[in-house]
MIGU-482094 format. One record per atom (N, C-alpha, C): residue in one letter; x, y, z. Coordinates in steps of 0.1 Angstrom, whole numbers, plus 5000, padded with zeros to 4 digits. Atoms other than C-alpha are relative to their C-alpha. Last residue first. Layout:
% residues N
AXYZ;...
% end
This chain:
% residues 457
D499449875004;D339894052180;D501450015004;H499849904989;H338893692183;H500750124994;T499249885004;T337593422160;T500150095012;K500549884994;K336493072170;K500850114994;S499349954988;S337392792146;S499350125006;V500949934992;V336092572118;V500850055013;Q499649865000;Q338892472094;Q499150095008;Q498549984999;Q338792102101;Q500450155001;L499749924988;L334992092109;L501550045001;L498650025000;L333591962076;L500650105010;P499249884997;P329891922083;P501549975000;R499250004988;R328391612066;R500850135002;G500749924990;G325591652040;G500750005014;Y500850094992;Y326791362018;Y499450085012;Y501150055008;Y328091601991;Y499049925008;D499650065012;D330191792017;D498849944993;I500550145000;I329192052042;I500449944987;E500450055013;E331192372049;E499349865002;L500650145001;L331792572080;L499549974986;A499350105007;A334292852077;A499449875000;P499749985014;P332793082104;P500649874994;W498950105004;W331292972137;W500250014985;S498749964994;S329493282151;S501149904997;K499349915009;K326593212127;K501350055005;R500049864994;R325492912147;R500950094991;A498749974994;A324892612125;A500050145005;Y499949864995;Y321692442114;Y501350025008;L499049984989;L321692132093;L500150145003;S499049895003;S318592062073;S501050005012;Y499249934990;Y316691732073;Y500750134994;N499049915006;N313891552055;N500750085011;K499749874993;K311991262071;K501150074992;Q498849935006;Q310190982053;Q500250125008;F499849864998;F307790722067;F501250054993;L500849944990;L306290372062;L500150165000;P499549874996;P307390182032;P499150075010;F501149905001;F306389812033;F500650145004;I499749884993;I308989542025;I498950104998;F498650004996;F308789182015;F500350125008;G500049994986;G305089122012;G501350005006;D499450124994;D305388981977;D500050015015;N500950115003;N302989251965;N500549875006;V501149984991;V305189521981;V499049884999;I499550004986;I308389411965;I498850005010;A499750144996;A306589331932;A500549995014;E501350074998;E304989681930;E500349855004;S500649954988;S308389851935;S498749935003;I499350054988;I310089621910;I499350055013;R500350154999;R307489681883;R500749955012;A501450024996;A307590061888;A499749855002;I500149954986;I311390071887;I498649985005;Q499450104992;Q311289861855;Q500050035015;E500850125000;E308790091838;E500649895009;M501149974991;M310790391848;M499149885001;L499550004986;L313890241832;L498950035010;L499750144996;L312090151800;L500550005015;E501350064999;E310790511797;E500149855005;Q500649964988;Q314190661804;Q498649935003;S501449975002;S315690461776;S499450035014;N500249865004;N319490471777;N498650044996;S500750005013;S319490091777;S499950144995;T499149985011;T322190091804;T499450004986;R499249874998;R319790161832;R500950024988;A500849885003;A317289901819;A500850135001;E500250005015;E319989631819;E499250124996;E498749965006;E320989731854;E499950004985;L500049864998;L317289701865;L501350064994;E500949945009;E317089351850;E500050165001;S499450025013;S320189241869;S499150074989;L498949905001;L318889391901;L500649994986;M500649865001;M315589211896;M501150104999;R500649995014;R317388881890;R499550144997;L498849995008;L319388931922;L499650014985;Y499649865000;Y316088991939;Y501350034992;Q501049915006;Q314588661930;Q500550144999;A500350045014;A317588441936;A499150104993;N499049985010;N318888631967;N499649974985;F500750005013;F315788661987;F500950014988;R501150104999;R316988592023;R499349984986;N499650135006;N320488752018;N498949895001;F499350084989;F319489032042;F500349864995;S500450145001;S316989152016;S500649915010;S501250034991;S317289512028;S499549864998;E499849994986;E320789602016;E498949965009;K498750064996;K320789481980;K500149995016;L499950155003;L317189541971;L501249945006;I501050064992;I317089881989;I500049854998;R499650004986;R320389981974;R499049935009;S499050114999;S319189881939;S500649995014;I500750125000;I316090101944;I501049885001;K500750014987;K318290391953;K499249875002;E499050034990;E320490341923;E499449985014;E499750145002;E317390331900;E501149955010;A501050084994;A316190661915;A500449854999;P501150055009;P319390841905;P499149905007;T499750145005;T321291001934;T498949954991;K499449995013;K320691381937;K500249864994;K501149965010;K318391351967;K500549994986;Q499749875006;Q321191161986;Q498950034990;F499749995014;F319590872004;F500450144997;I499949865004;I319290762040;I500550004986;K499049975010;K317990422049;K500050154997;D500049875006;D315990302079;D501150014990;I498749955005;I314989962092;I499950144995;L500249865004;L312189802113;L501450064996;V498949904996;V312389432115;V499650134994;Y500449865002;Y309789152116;Y501250095004;K501149995010;K310388772112;K499750154996;I500649875000;I313788712129;I498950014989;G501050005009;G314688352136;G499250135000;T501449984994;T317888402154;T499050004989;S500250094988;S321488282149;S498650025005;D499650145003;D322188412113;D499649905012;L501050065009;L320188732119;L500349854998;F501250034991;F322388822149;F499049934992;A499650124991;A325488802127;A498949965009;M499850125008;M323789022101;M500449885008;F501350065004;F322589272127;F500149874992;Q500150144995;Q325889332144;Q498849934995;S498850075005;S326889662125;S500049855004;D500050025014;D323289792129;D501249914995;D498949925006;D323389742167;D500049974985;I498750085003;I320089572176;I501050104993;F499149925008;F316989722193;F501349934998;Q498550024996;Q314489472206;Q500850084990;T499049945008;T310689542207;T501449975005;E498749974993;E307989322221;E500950064990;I498949975009;I304389322208;I501250055008;R498850074996;R301689152228;R501150024990;L499750115009;L299089422223;L501349935004;N500450124993;N297689652250;N500149884991;S500950075009;S298089952226;S499449875005;D501449954999;D299390152254;D499049934991;K500550044987;K302489932256;K498650055002;L500350145001;L303089972219;L499449945013;F501150015009;F302990352222;F499549854999;A501249954993;A305290352252;A498749984992;T500350104990;T307890132234;T498750045008;L500550125006;L307690352203;L499649895011;E501349985005;E308090672222;E499349884994;K500949974989;K310990552243;K498650024995;E500250114991;E312790382214;E499050035011;L501450024999;L312390642187;L499649905011;N500649884995;N315890782191;N498549995001;S500150014985;S317090422188;S499450135006;L501349944996;L316390432151;L499850005015;S500049875006;S319990372141;S498750075002;S499749894990;S319790092166;S500150144994;L498649965001;L317989872140;L500350125009;V499849865005;V314589762153;V501550035000;Y498649964998;Y313489402159;Y500150134993;L499649915010;L309689352164;L501550045003;K498849944995;K308789042184;K500550094988;I498949965010;I305188962177;I501250065007;E498750004992;E303088782203;E501150034990;S498850025009;S300288732177;S501349985007;F499350124995;F297388692202;F501249964991;K500250034986;K295889032199;K500749885006;L498750004993;L297389122166;L499949965014;I499050085007;I294389042144;I501349985008;S500550145000;S291689172168;S501049904993;A499950064986;A293789482176;A499549864999;T498650024997;T294189572139;T500249935013;K499650125008;K290489522132;K501549975003;Q500750124994;Q289589762161;Q500449874992;P499550044987;P292190022151;P499449875006;S500549914989;S290890022115;S500749955013;L501150054992;L293089852089;L499650095011;G499950034986;G295290012063;G498849945006;K501249964993;K294989992025;K500149955015;I500450124992;I298489972011;I498850055009;R501149974991;R298890231983;R499749875007;I500350124993;I302290231966;I498950035010;A500349984986;A302490511942;A499649875006;V501250074996;V304290441909;V499850035015;P501050025011;P306790631888;P498749935005;S500450145003;S308590741920;S499050004989;E499150055011;E310491081921;E499649864996;E499949915011;E307891291941;E500949944988;D501250005007;D306991001965;D500150084987;A500749884996;A310590941975;A498750014991;T499049894999;T312290611974;T499450125006;L498850064995;L310290291979;L501150105002;A499150055010;A306990481975;A501349945006;N500850105009;N303990581995;N500849964988;L499250055011;L305790762024;L499249894992;E500550125005;E303790982048;E500949964988;R500949995011;R306091242063;R499449874996;F499650045014;F307591192097;F498950034990;R498649975001;R307291342132;R500549984985;F499650005014;F303591342129;F501450054998;G500249865004;G302991422166;G500450024985;A498749934998;A304391092179;A499950154995;A499849994985;A300890952183;A501350085003;E500949904995;E300291022146;E500250025015;N499549875005;N303490842136;N499050115005;F498949954991;F302490552158;F500550134996;R500649924989;R299290532138;R501050045010;K500549885006;K301290412108;K499450095010;L498949915000;L302990162130;L499750134993;L499649964987;L299690002138;L501150105000;S501049904996;S298589992102;S500350065014;Y499749885008;Y301889812092;Y499050125004;L498849944994;L301389562120;L500350134993;A500449964986;A297789492108;A501250075007;I500749875002;I298989482071;I499550065014;K499149905006;K301589212079;K499350145000;T499149974989;T299189012102;T501050114995;N500849924990;N296489012075;N500950055011;Q500149865005;Q299088902049;Q499250095009;G501349975007;G299988602070;G499950144995;I500849894993;I303688552079;I498750024991;D501250064994;D305088212067;D499250105008;G501150015010;G307588362042;G498749955006;Q500450145001;Q310088502068;Q498749994991;L498950095004;L311988822067;L499749855000;F500450134996;F309289082067;F500949894995;C499650125008;C310589432065;C499549875007;L500450124992;L308889762078;L500349884991;Y500850115006;Y310590062062;Y499749895010;I500150114991;I311890402073;I499049894994;N501250085002;N313190652048;N500049895011;Q500050134993;Q315690932056;Q498749934998;Y501250044992;Y316391222033;Y500149865006;I500350144998;I319491392019;I498649995007;G500050075012;G320691722004;G499649855001;S499250124998;S321591852038;S500149924987;D500850115006;D320392202029;D500949875000;F499350075011;F322392422053;F499049894995;E500650135004;E320592672075;E500749944988;L500050025015;L322592942092;L499449874998;F499650125006;F321693032128;F500050004985;N498650024998;N321493352148;N500649874995;E499249874999;E317693342148;E501449965004;K499350004987;K316393002137;K500950135001;F499249884998;F313693002110;F500749995014;Q500349944986;Q312592652103;Q500950125001;G500849895000;G312692582065;G499650065014;P499749895009;P313892232066;P499150125001;A500850005012;A313292022097;A500350114991;G501449954998;G316092012122;G499349994987;L500950045011;L319591882128;L498650055003;F501150104998;F321992052152;F499249984988;L500350085012;L325192262155;L498949905003;D499549935011;D326092532180;D499749944986;P498650005001;P323692412206;P500650074988;A499450035013;A320092522210;A501550005001;P499849895008;P319092522247;P500749964987;G499649894991;G317992182260;G500150124991;E500549875004;E317091842247;E500450115010;T501249964993;T319391552255;T499550134995;F501050095003;F321991362235;F498650045006;L501150014991;L324691622233;L498949914996;I501250055007;I327891592214;I499049975011;R500850064990;R330791802227;R498749974994;V501450005005;V333491862202;V499249935010;T501050094995;T336791972217;T498750014992;D499550094991;D340092142209;D499049885003;L500750024988;L338992322178;L500749905009;Y499949884991;Y341492442153;Y499449985013;A501149915001;A341792082139;A500350135009;R500849994988;R345191922136;R498950104999;G499549894992;G346391852101;G499150025012;G500349875007;G344691652073;G500650125008;A499349995013;A346191322085;A499950134993;Y501050015011;Y345091372121;Y500850034987;Y499350065011;Y347991312145;Y499149994987;P498849925003;P346891552173;P500849944988;N499050105003;N343291412171;N501350074996;A499349995013;A341191682186;A501149904999;R498849914999;R339091562216;R500750004986;L498950045009;L335591422215;L501150105001;T499049905003;T333191442244;T501049944991;L498750075004;L329991232245;L501050114996;H499149945010;H326791352262;H501249914997;H499949864998;H323691262282;H500950074990;N501349935000;N322190922277;N500150155003;K501250055007;K325490752285;K498750085003;E501050024990;E328290972297;E498749964994;W501350035004;W331090912272;W499149985012;E500850034989;E334491072276;E498649984995;H499349984988;H337391102252;H499249965012;P500950004988;P336290982218;P500950015013;Y500150134994;Y338691082190;Y499250005013;F500150014986;F338691372166;F500049865005;L499649874995;L339691452130;L500050015016;G500749875004;G339391092121;G500650125007;S499249935011;S341790792121;S499450144997;F500849955010;F340790632154;F500850084990;S499249905008;S342390412180;S499250044988;Q500149884993;Q340390222207;Q500950114993;E501349954999;E339589932185;E499950135007;D500349974986;D343289872177;D498650075001;E500150134993;E343689722143;E499550015014;A498850054993;A342890062129;A499849865005;L500250084988;L340290142102;L501449975006;V498750064995;V340490412075;V499849945014;V499249934991;V336990472061;V501349935004;L498750055002;L334790362032;L501050095008;E499750124991;E331290412046;E501449954998;P499849964986;P331090762032;P500349895009;A501150054992;A331590631996;A500250045015;T500549894992;T334190851979;T498949965009;L499350014987;L335990541965;L499650115010;M500650114993;M333590521936;M500549985014;A501349964996;A334690861925;A499349895008;I499749914989;I338290741924;I498650055006;I499650084988;I337290441902;I500150095012;D500549934988;D335490671877;D500349935013;P499549864998;P337790571848;P499450075012;T501149934992;T337090201852;T500550145003;D499849865000;D338989991826;D498950075007;A500349935013;A338289631835;A500350155002;L500350105010;L339089371862;L499850064986;L501350015004;L340889631884;L499849894989;E500050065013;E344089621904;E498549974996;V501450065002;V344089851934;V499949964986;L500350025014;L347789921943;L498649935000;V501050105001;V348590071977;V499649994985;Q500949995012;Q351790261982;Q499049885000;E501149914996;E353690332014;E499150024988;N499549894992;N355990022012;N498850095003;S498650015001;S354189791987;S500650135006;F499249884995;F350589721990;F501449974999;R498750034995;R348089491972;R500750135005;V499449894993;V344389501965;V501349965006;A499150024988;A343089261939;A500450135006;K499350145002;K340589221910;K500849975013;V498750014994;V338289521918;V500449854999;V498949965009;V335489581893;V501449995006;K500150055013;K332589391908;K501150044990;S499450145000;S333789461943;S499949944987;L498549995001;L332989831937;L500749874999;R499749945013;R329289771930;R501550014998;S500250105010;S329089541960;S500350054986;A498950095000;A330689801982;A499849894990;T498849945006;T328290071971;T501249915000;F500150005015;F325389831977;F501250074994;L500449885005;L326489762013;L499950004985;E501250035007;E326689402026;E499450134993;S501349964993;S330289442036;S498849974991;A500750124995;A333189242021;A498750035007;L500550085012;L334389531999;L499249875005;F501149935007;F334489762030;F499549914988;V501250014991;V336589512050;V498850074993;K500550135000;K338989482020;K498849985009;L500750025013;L339389852017;L499449864999;S501249924999;S340189882054;S499249994987;V501050074991;V342689602052;V498750075000;Q500450135007;Q344589752022;Q498949935008;I500849965012;I344590102038;I499549874993;N501349954995;N345889962071;N499050044989;R500750134996;R348589772052;R498650045006;A500750055012;A349590102036;A499249875003;T499250055011;T350390232070;T499249964988;L501050045010;L348990442098;L500749974987;P499949975015;P351590432125;P498849964992;K499550125007;K350490412162;K500050044985;G498649995004;G350190752179;G500649884992;N499250044989;N346990692198;N501550004996;S500249914989;S344890892173;S500949965013;F501450004995;F346190702143;F500050085013;S500250074987;S349490802127;S498550005003;L501449994995;L350790922093;L499849915013;N500149994985;N354490972089;N498650025005;E498950064991;E354591032051;E499650025015;K499149904995;K351491082030;K501049945010;L500349944987;L350190762014;L500950125003;T498849984993;T350490681977;T499750085013;L500249914988;L347490531961;L501250015008;F498949994991;F347990381926;F499750105011;L500049874992;L344890271908;L501250005010;T499550004986;T345489991882;T499950145006;R501250024992;R343989901849;R500349995015;A499750114990;A347489881835;A498849965008;A499450115008;A346490081804;A500349885009;A501050075008;A344090301824;A500649884993;D499350045012;D346690401850;D499049914992;Y500650125006;Y344790581878;Y500749984986;R499950005014;R346790811900;R499449874994;Y500950115005;Y346490911936;Y499950014985;D500150025015;D349191121953;D499149884997;Q499349895006;Q349591261988;Q500050004985;F499150035011;F346991022001;F500650134994;V499250124997;V345391042035;V501149984989;H499149964989;H343791392035;H501149895002;S499650104990;S341991332002;S501050065010;T498849974993;T340091551978;T500349885009;I499650114992;I337391511951;I501450035007;E498650014998;E335691821936;E500349885010;G499450115007;G332091761926;G501549985001;D499749965014;D330792101936;D500649894991;K501349985007;K329191951967;K500250054986;K500649874997;K332491811978;K498750024992;L500749945012;L333391451976;L499350125004;Y501149914997;Y335991342002;Y499450054987;F500149885008;F338391051997;F498750075004;F499050015010;F339690762018;F500050134992;N500350065013;N337490872046;N501249994991;E499649925012;E338790942081;E499649924988;Y499450085011;Y336890802111;Y500350084988;I499050084993;I336090992144;I500749904990;L499149924991;L334191292131;L501149915005;S499049935008;S332691112101;S500950085008;Y498850095004;Y331190862125;Y501050074991;F499250044988;F328991132141;F501249924996;I499249894995;I327791292109;I500949955011;L499149965011;L326590972092;L500950115004;N498950095000;N325190852125;N501050044989;S499349974988;S322891162127;S501349915001;Y499249885001;Y321891122091;Y500850035012;N500949884999;N320790762095;N500950124999;A501350025004;A322290422085;A499150125000;T500449875006;T325890532086;T498549994995;S501450025005;S327190262110;S499550144995;L500549915011;L330890232120;L498649964996;N500050075013;N331390052153;N499350084989;F499049945009;F331990312180;F500149924987;S498650034997;S328890202198;S500950084991;A500050124992;A325090242199;A501449965005;P499650125007;P325290602188;P499949885009;E498950074994;E323290872207;E500349874992;N500550124994;N321291092183;N501149925006;L500250115009;L322891422176;L499349895008;R501050104995;R323091762192;R499849904989;M501050045010;M326291972186;M499049905006;A501150094995;A328492172208;A499149974989;I501249995007;I331792332196;I499049905005;E500950125001;E334692382219;E498750034992;G501549985001;G337592622219;G499349874999;G500650004987;G341292612211;G498550014998;Y500250134995;Y343592692183;Y499450005013;Y499050054991;Y343193032168;Y499649875005;P500350134992;P341393182139;P501249975009;K499250125005;K341993542128;K499649885009;I500850114999;I340093872130;I500749884994;A501349964994;A341994182137;A499149895002;G500050024985;G345494032133;G498650045006;A499950144998;A345093992095;A499949975015;L501350065003;L343794342093;L500049855002;L501049964990;L346794482112;L498749934997;T499650074988;T349294282090;T498950035011;A500350145002;A347594392058;A500249935013;L501550014999;L347694762070;L499649854999;L500449984987;L351394722077;L498549995002;L499650124993;L352094572043;L499650015015;L501050105004;L350094852026;L500349875008;P501349984993;P351995112046;P499049894996;L499950024985;L355394962035;L498650025007;L500650134996;L354494921998;L499949985015;L501450005003;L354895291990;L499449875005;W500749914990;W358295312008;W498549994998;K500150084987;K359395001988;K499350095010;A501050115001;A358495171955;A499849935013;K501449954998;K360295491966;K499049894999;N500549925012;N363695321971;N498550045002;M501250075005;M365095212006;M499450094988;
% end
């Protein structure tokens, strides 16, 4: 052995010892506290749901905080501007959590399901997609016009790989055991497209108790032994009126009552006086509330049925108790977000409480467009489609002043028409125990657990 090799040998031995000192290994469990989902049907209406469903469903693409786009499903993705076609080539031998093959047909069906949804991101994508075809292990997305940012448009968190079997999942984990109102256990998906997770189990807790390894909380809370991650998102809650025969006094009385609910709940939420966030809105929406006595006199014989999307189910106990204490005839019914549209077609719903989450970095005009598209429930198409068109024209005018004027006009029109009243806003941070290294969060504030593992000496 020559002298150079002898010199390298101690360095190699040292590197081996250091690598063995702290290294990840397969196994272990991480505990997180989230709101209990209504079902395994995909719903990303609130931050908790956004995180939960990202664990059991795989996205087409991931958008990292630095703007990098990656995919675990596709080994190659190429956009041909001349052909106006995106070519998506699947990795070989992909499977769902039950071992059934994950094919190009699954990708085609999943994309079509997304395009048919009522989401704003889906409607924007559907305007540029001409057809979705597949051949062998390749999916071809044909476009109506040259769309250079097509891959970025496919990073929407709601665009996931779906299986024909409802009990099979494409994500990093799959549901194993669900004890209602207590916990849900997820096991590592051995067939995950990105490679098996280091962790064996994710235990999701729905009850209060000692701080778990991962949980949501208000920003700026000091937590010993925890790292705080800025989620980059906020959650807004709105009161919507879906029928035109509701009196203005009744609307404002119900609005005033729900405003006081926030006080009874210990001011869990911030006051919201805009359709997006107060600090980014060009106009403040001021709805003059009514006194408790006036509210009670108006609502005393109303017999209101307030429908609430299940993404707000964490409020159910407090809201039900508050309304009962008010001695008013107000009944609440919580509905699974994914089933709301079907329910709406068969029931005369007048009052509904909804929530939306937004990325702080998203332009205000896109947030307004989402509210118009996703909160009208197809009841105000003519009027609000015109507003969407006008907002798009203002966006492409490159005039910030014109854009802000249009946002202000739409915001005032929505409230004046008695269509939607903003109620509350909540900001979140994600807290993670320091003993769990390699944790990252993506652009949408979701923890990426694939590389998270315990370490041992």
